NULUMMI-519277 format. One line per field, with one value per atom (N, C-alpha, C): chain; residue number from 1; atom name; residue in one letter; x negated, z negated, y. Coordinates in nm, 4 decimals, decimal comma. Example, Ala and Ser with C-alpha at 12.3 -4.5 7.8 and 13.67 -1.06 7.14 Angstrom:
REM residues 2
kette <- (A:A:A:A:A:A)
nr <- (1:1:1:2:2:2)
atom <- (N:CA:C:N:CA:C)
rest <- (A:A:A:S:S:S)
X <- (-1,3190:-1,2300:-1,3200:-1,2850:-1,3670:-1,2900)
Z <- (-0,7800:-0,7800:-0,7800:-0,7080:-0,7140:-0,7870)
Y <- (-0,5690:-0,4500:-0,3300:-0,2250:-0,1060:0,0030)
END
This chain:
REM residues 99
kette <- (A:A:A:A:A:A:A:A:A:A:A:A:A:A:A:A:A:A:A:A:A:A:A:A:A:A:A:A:A:A:A:A:A:A:A:A:A:A:A:A:A:A:A:A:A:A:A:A:A:A:A:A:A:A:A:A:A:A:A:A:A:A:A:A:A:A:A:A:A:A:A:A:A:A:A:A:A:A:A:A:A:A:A:A:A:A:A:A:A:A:A:A:A:A:A:A:A:A:A:A:A:A:A:A:A:A:A:A:A:A:A:A:A:A:A:A:A:A:A:A:A:A:A:A:A:A:A:A:A:A:A:A:A:A:A:A:A:A:A:A:A:A:A:A:A:A:A:A:A:A:A:A:A:A:A:A:A:A:A:A:A:A:A:A:A:A:A:A:A:A:A:A:A:A:A:A:A:A:A:A:A:A:A:A:A:A:A:A:A:A:A:A:A:A:A:A:A:A:A:A:A:A:A:A:A:A:A:A:A:A:A:A:A:A:A:A:A:A:A:A:A:A:A:A:A:A:A:A:A:A:A:A:A:A:A:A:A:A:A:A:A:A:A:A:A:A:A:A:A:A:A:A:A:A:A:A:A:A:A:A:A:A:A:A:A:A:A:A:A:A:A:A:A:A:A:A:A:A:A:A:A:A:A:A:A:A:A:A:A:A:A:A:A:A:A:A:A)
nr <- (1:1:1:2:2:2:3:3:3:4:4:4:5:5:5:6:6:6:7:7:7:8:8:8:9:9:9:10:10:10:11:11:11:12:12:12:13:13:13:14:14:14:15:15:15:16:16:16:17:17:17:18:18:18:19:19:19:20:20:20:21:21:21:22:22:22:23:23:23:24:24:24:25:25:25:26:26:26:27:27:27:28:28:28:29:29:29:30:30:30:31:31:31:32:32:32:33:33:33:34:34:34:35:35:35:36:36:36:37:37:37:38:38:38:39:39:39:40:40:40:41:41:41:42:42:42:43:43:43:44:44:44:45:45:45:46:46:46:47:47:47:48:48:48:49:49:49:50:50:50:51:51:51:52:52:52:53:53:53:54:54:54:55:55:55:56:56:56:57:57:57:58:58:58:59:59:59:60:60:60:61:61:61:62:62:62:63:63:63:64:64:64:65:65:65:66:66:66:67:67:67:68:68:68:69:69:69:70:70:70:71:71:71:72:72:72:73:73:73:74:74:74:75:75:75:76:76:76:77:77:77:78:78:78:79:79:79:80:80:80:81:81:81:82:82:82:83:83:83:84:84:84:85:85:85:86:86:86:87:87:87:88:88:88:89:89:89:90:90:90:91:91:91:92:92:92:93:93:93:94:94:94:95:95:95:96:96:96:97:97:97:98:98:98:99:99:99)
atom <- (N:CA:C:N:CA:C:N:CA:C:N:CA:C:N:CA:C:N:CA:C:N:CA:C:N:CA:C:N:CA:C:N:CA:C:N:CA:C:N:CA:C:N:CA:C:N:CA:C:N:CA:C:N:CA:C:N:CA:C:N:CA:C:N:CA:C:N:CA:C:N:CA:C:N:CA:C:N:CA:C:N:CA:C:N:CA:C:N:CA:C:N:CA:C:N:CA:C:N:CA:C:N:CA:C:N:CA:C:N:CA:C:N:CA:C:N:CA:C:N:CA:C:N:CA:C:N:CA:C:N:CA:C:N:CA:C:N:CA:C:N:CA:C:N:CA:C:N:CA:C:N:CA:C:N:CA:C:N:CA:C:N:CA:C:N:CA:C:N:CA:C:N:CA:C:N:CA:C:N:CA:C:N:CA:C:N:CA:C:N:CA:C:N:CA:C:N:CA:C:N:CA:C:N:CA:C:N:CA:C:N:CA:C:N:CA:C:N:CA:C:N:CA:C:N:CA:C:N:CA:C:N:CA:C:N:CA:C:N:CA:C:N:CA:C:N:CA:C:N:CA:C:N:CA:C:N:CA:C:N:CA:C:N:CA:C:N:CA:C:N:CA:C:N:CA:C:N:CA:C:N:CA:C:N:CA:C:N:CA:C:N:CA:C:N:CA:C:N:CA:C:N:CA:C:N:CA:C:N:CA:C:N:CA:C:N:CA:C:N:CA:C:N:CA:C:N:CA:C:N:CA:C:N:CA:C:N:CA:C:N:CA:C:N:CA:C)
rest <- (M:M:M:L:L:L:S:S:S:H:H:H:S:S:S:A:A:A:T:T:T:R:R:R:D:D:D:L:L:L:K:K:K:T:T:T:Y:Y:Y:Y:Y:Y:R:R:R:A:A:A:L:L:L:G:G:G:D:D:D:T:T:T:T:T:T:R:R:R:L:L:L:R:R:R:I:I:I:V:V:V:Q:Q:Q:I:I:I:L:L:L:A:A:A:T:T:T:E:E:E:G:G:G:E:E:E:R:R:R:S:S:S:V:V:V:S:S:S:D:D:D:L:L:L:V:V:V:R:R:R:R:R:R:L:L:L:K:K:K:V:V:V:S:S:S:H:H:H:P:P:P:L:L:L:M:M:M:S:S:S:W:W:W:H:H:H:L:L:L:R:R:R:P:P:P:L:L:L:I:I:I:R:R:R:A:A:A:G:G:G:I:I:I:V:V:V:R:R:R:T:T:T:M:M:M:R:R:R:N:N:N:G:G:G:R:R:R:E:E:E:V:V:V:R:R:R:C:C:C:S:S:S:F:F:F:D:D:D:R:R:R:E:E:E:R:R:R:F:F:F:A:A:A:A:A:A:L:L:L:H:H:H:E:E:E:R:R:R:G:G:G:F:F:F:R:R:R:T:T:T:L:L:L:L:L:L:N:N:N:R:R:R:T:T:T:I:I:I:E:E:E)
X <- (-8,1474:-8,2158:-8,1886:-8,3264:-8,3016:-8,3067:-8,1996:-8,1363:-8,2621:-8,1762:-8,2858:-8,3677:-8,2848:-8,3466:-8,3881:-8,4103:-8,4658:-8,6240:-8,6823:-8,7583:-8,8153:-8,7720:-8,8359:-8,9300:-8,8039:-8,8861:-8,9409:-8,9658:-9,0972:-9,2582:-9,2082:-9,3464:-9,3597:-9,2348:-9,3457:-9,3736:-9,3804:-9,4007:-9,5555:-9,5662:-9,7149:-9,8391:-9,7481:-9,8029:-9,8895:-9,8313:-9,8777:-10,0096:-10,0108:-10,0771:-10,1837:-10,2233:-10,2903:-10,4471:-10,4746:-10,5331:-10,6502:-10,7865:-10,7992:-10,8452:-10,8031:-10,8236:-10,6877:-10,5542:-10,4197:-10,3912:-10,4522:-10,4949:-10,5680:-10,6855:-10,6971:-10,6225:-10,4579:-10,4410:-10,4242:-10,2990:-10,1962:-10,2549:-10,3489:-10,4651:-10,4571:-10,5417:-10,5407:-10,4194:-10,2908:-10,1841:-10,1393:-10,1175:-10,0300:-10,0899:-10,2262:-10,3277:-10,3531:-10,3328:-10,4185:-10,2602:-10,1517:-10,0374:-10,0622:-9,9013:-9,9432:-10,0987:-10,0973:-10,1610:-10,1454:-10,2393:-10,2365:-10,2805:-10,1964:-10,3197:-10,4362:-10,5164:-10,6254:-10,7308:-10,6425:-10,7073:-10,7500:-10,6262:-10,6887:-10,7595:-10,7898:-10,8955:-10,9673:-11,0631:-11,2096:-11,2122:-11,1440:-11,1784:-11,1898:-11,1797:-11,1263:-11,2831:-11,2547:-11,3850:-11,3514:-11,1979:-11,1434:-11,1021:-11,0626:-11,0465:-10,9087:-10,8408:-10,6419:-10,5592:-10,6528:-10,5094:-10,5474:-10,6745:-10,6507:-10,6133:-10,6039:-10,5376:-10,3306:-10,3080:-10,1913:-10,1982:-10,2218:-10,2279:-10,2187:-10,2882:-10,2202:-10,1487:-10,1458:-10,0013:-9,8384:-9,8631:-9,7183:-9,6838:-9,7472:-9,6514:-9,6230:-9,6847:-9,6820:-9,5619:-9,5595:-9,4433:-9,2452:-9,3033:-9,2224:-9,1648:-9,2633:-9,2655:-9,1702:-9,2720:-9,1198:-9,2117:-9,3255:-9,4334:-9,4549:-9,4843:-9,5526:-9,4524:-9,4129:-9,3200:-9,4011:-9,3298:-9,4416:-9,3266:-9,3706:-9,2456:-9,3582:-9,3613:-9,3830:-9,3629:-9,4152:-9,4640:-9,4741:-9,4631:-9,4877:-9,6101:-9,7388:-9,8405:-9,8919:-9,8728:-9,9174:-9,8764:-9,9154:-9,7910:-9,8808:-9,7605:-9,8250:-9,7145:-9,8358:-9,8278:-9,7869:-9,6603:-9,6787:-9,6266:-9,6402:-9,6238:-9,4816:-9,4812:-9,2820:-9,2776:-9,3193:-9,3259:-9,2467:-9,0680:-8,9815:-8,9526:-8,9486:-8,9945:-9,1089:-9,1868:-9,3052:-9,2526:-9,2017:-9,1603:-9,0675:-8,9937:-8,8565:-8,9108:-8,9989:-9,0464:-9,2121:-9,2048:-9,3193:-9,1993:-9,1284:-9,0521:-8,9589:-8,9411:-8,8553:-8,9689:-9,1025:-9,1535:-9,1902:-9,1900:-9,2849:-9,1636:-9,0169:-8,9376:-8,9773:-8,9262:-8,9102:-9,0772:-9,1972:-9,2876:-9,2012:-9,1363:-9,0861:-8,9872:-8,9143:-8,7937:-8,8295:-8,7940:-8,8499:-8,7705:-8,6555:-8,6014:-8,5901:-8,7226:-8,7421:-8,8056:-8,8139:-8,8991:-9,0192)
Z <- (-0,1515:-0,2640:-0,3050:-0,3682:-0,4069:-0,4934:-0,5361:-0,6241:-0,7364:-0,8924:-1,0031:-0,9852:-0,8871:-0,8596:-0,7798:-0,6427:-0,4953:-0,5592:-0,6527:-0,7724:-0,7802:-0,8939:-0,9677:-0,8139:-0,8016:-0,6906:-0,6185:-0,5627:-0,5055:-0,6142:-0,7237:-0,7930:-0,8102:-0,8192:-0,8407:-0,8067:-0,6124:-0,5171:-0,4798:-0,5512:-0,5176:-0,6344:-0,7832:-0,8597:-0,8283:-0,7599:-0,7323:-0,6038:-0,5198:-0,4519:-0,4865:-0,6303:-0,6779:-0,6946:-0,7053:-0,7006:-0,6111:-0,6380:-0,4778:-0,4991:-0,5869:-0,6728:-0,5800:-0,6184:-0,5053:-0,3808:-0,3858:-0,2257:-0,1096:-0,1578:-0,1409:-0,1460:-0,2293:-0,2260:-0,0955:-0,1214:-0,0423:0,0635:0,1728:0,2905:0,3171:0,2445:0,2005:0,2284:0,1789:0,2605:0,3058:0,3240:0,5243:0,6258:0,6313:0,7588:0,7347:0,6440:0,6232:0,5209:0,5936:0,5111:0,3614:0,3441:0,2106:0,1796:-0,0297:-0,0226:-0,1518:-0,2539:-0,3984:-0,4786:-0,5190:-0,6771:-0,7144:-0,6962:-0,7412:-0,6283:-0,4691:-0,3694:-0,4161:-0,4241:-0,4462:-0,5374:-0,6121:-0,7819:-0,7509:-0,6495:-0,5961:-0,5055:-0,3888:-0,2883:-0,3175:-0,4630:-0,5085:-0,6313:-0,6626:-0,7636:-0,9297:-0,9136:-1,0703:-1,1329:-1,2884:-1,3418:-1,3238:-1,3563:-1,3825:-1,4639:-1,5509:-1,6254:-1,5304:-1,5456:-1,4438:-1,2708:-1,2180:-1,1032:-1,1276:-1,2485:-1,3492:-1,3071:-1,3785:-1,3897:-1,2718:-1,2239:-1,0700:-1,0128:-1,0207:-0,9068:-1,0262:-1,0748:-1,2366:-1,1250:-1,0621:-1,0236:-0,9245:-0,8671:-0,6747:-0,6633:-0,7654:-0,7629:-0,7584:-0,9417:-1,0023:-0,7749:-0,7655:-0,6574:-0,5124:-0,5342:-0,4192:-0,3056:-0,3117:-0,2137:-0,1827:-0,3372:-0,2835:-0,3674:-0,3090:-0,3983:-0,4491:-0,5217:-0,5397:-0,5383:-0,5099:-0,5329:-0,5922:-0,7510:-0,7896:-0,6637:-0,7090:-0,6346:-0,7385:-0,8894:-0,9265:-0,9809:-1,0854:-1,0782:-0,9901:-0,8894:-0,8420:-0,7825:-0,8343:-0,7335:-0,6178:-0,5681:-0,3988:-0,3920:-0,3001:-0,3035:-0,1891:-0,1572:0,0100:-0,0453:0,1776:0,1367:0,2099:0,1080:0,1575:0,2936:0,4329:0,5153:0,5104:0,5291:0,5229:0,3371:0,3615:0,1792:0,1804:0,2398:0,2171:0,3345:0,4969:0,5574:0,4999:0,4363:0,3579:0,3090:0,1841:0,1372:0,1478:0,2312:0,3451:0,3491:0,4503:0,5576:0,4619:0,3014:0,2750:0,2123:0,1422:0,1461:0,1806:0,3448:0,4187:0,3785:0,4515:0,4762:0,3436:0,2202:0,0446:0,1389:0,1633:0,2405:0,2829:0,3639:0,4539:0,4083:0,2911:0,2625:0,1830:0,2744:0,1764:0,0415:0,0111:-0,1510:-0,2704:-0,2499:-0,3249:-0,4272:-0,5067:-0,6365:-0,7444)
Y <- (12,9685:12,9942:12,8388:12,7877:12,5633:12,5250:12,5376:12,4307:12,4206:12,3624:12,3472:12,2056:12,1072:12,0128:11,9844:12,0679:12,1084:12,1852:12,2089:12,2886:12,2013:12,1453:12,0252:11,9175:11,8790:11,7141:11,8173:11,9868:12,0040:11,9854:12,0527:12,0321:11,9502:11,8494:11,6586:11,6424:11,6443:11,6450:11,7396:11,8480:11,9176:11,8476:11,8268:11,7835:11,6449:11,5735:11,4816:11,4271:11,5349:11,5501:11,6679:11,6606:11,8402:11,7038:11,5741:11,5166:11,4736:11,4860:11,4187:11,3014:11,1761:11,0127:10,9794:11,0884:11,0619:11,0776:11,1398:11,2152:11,0932:10,9987:10,9224:10,7727:10,7953:10,6754:10,6887:10,8189:10,7806:10,8320:10,8765:10,8704:10,7152:10,5660:10,4158:10,4351:10,4392:10,3617:10,4249:10,5377:10,6071:10,5701:10,4881:10,4579:10,4050:10,2778:10,1436:10,0202:10,1025:10,0331:9,9979:9,8687:9,8570:9,7764:9,8469:9,7036:9,7063:9,6215:9,5503:9,6793:9,6459:9,7623:9,7383:9,5796:9,5710:9,5706:9,5719:9,6104:9,7615:9,8599:10,0085:9,9813:9,9402:9,9803:9,9475:9,8478:9,7736:9,8690:10,0354:10,0447:10,1877:10,1942:10,3729:10,3574:10,1949:10,2247:10,3015:10,2522:10,2869:10,2043:10,1671:10,1592:10,0793:9,9976:9,9929:9,9886:10,0777:10,1555:10,3492:10,3334:10,4467:10,4512:10,3746:10,3315:10,3925:10,3222:10,3425:10,4322:10,5119:10,6702:10,6929:10,7446:10,8223:10,8067:10,6240:10,5841:10,7309:10,6345:10,6925:10,8679:10,9633:11,1144:10,9545:10,9945:10,9570:10,8290:10,7556:10,7143:10,7860:10,8727:11,0007:11,0757:11,1474:11,1948:11,1041:10,9852:10,9107:10,8943:10,9208:10,8768:10,7660:10,7221:10,5934:10,4975:10,3666:10,3200:10,1170:10,0767:9,9494:9,8404:9,6811:9,6021:9,5080:9,4566:9,3249:9,2261:9,0954:8,9100:8,9043:8,8825:8,7422:8,8664:8,8735:8,8622:8,9998:9,0546:9,1269:9,2506:9,3674:9,4766:9,5531:9,5304:9,5960:9,7542:9,8279:9,9634:9,9728:10,0840:10,1352:10,2749:10,3319:10,5342:10,5296:10,5728:10,6069:10,7249:10,7031:10,7825:10,8908:10,8301:10,8865:11,0859:10,9724:11,0745:11,2109:11,1999:11,1974:11,3600:11,3510:11,3810:11,5074:11,4350:11,5399:11,5660:11,5763:11,6716:11,8312:11,7423:11,8244:11,9728:11,8885:12,0044:12,0984:12,0834:12,1788:12,2451:12,1619:12,3510:12,3625:12,3462:12,4418:12,5303:12,4378:12,6405:12,6801:12,6495:12,7092:12,8485:12,8298:12,8437:12,9963:12,9467:13,0693:13,0957:13,1062:13,1649:13,3033:13,4958:13,4933:13,5950:13,5118:13,5633:13,4939:13,4447:13,3270:13,3883:13,4621:13,5384:13,4586)
END
């Protein structure tokens, strides 16, 4: 049985990935590496406030990390955290004792 915090982490993870724009952000960061928020805004053709709104759940889930360098904010994909959450989710699906 999963602990309350583990369940909360998985819920946050799956909600973060539950949007096509956020999936596109993760795909870009995973395949192309670190990018600035401004670059992501241009690539996905969304406003800066909307990009911030989409990044927030990804950061909260630990899938995306940000680093400020002056006025520029750079984003990167956390492969280890993503893999750990993905594995935990898969094991949870296979566990028959969960109600």
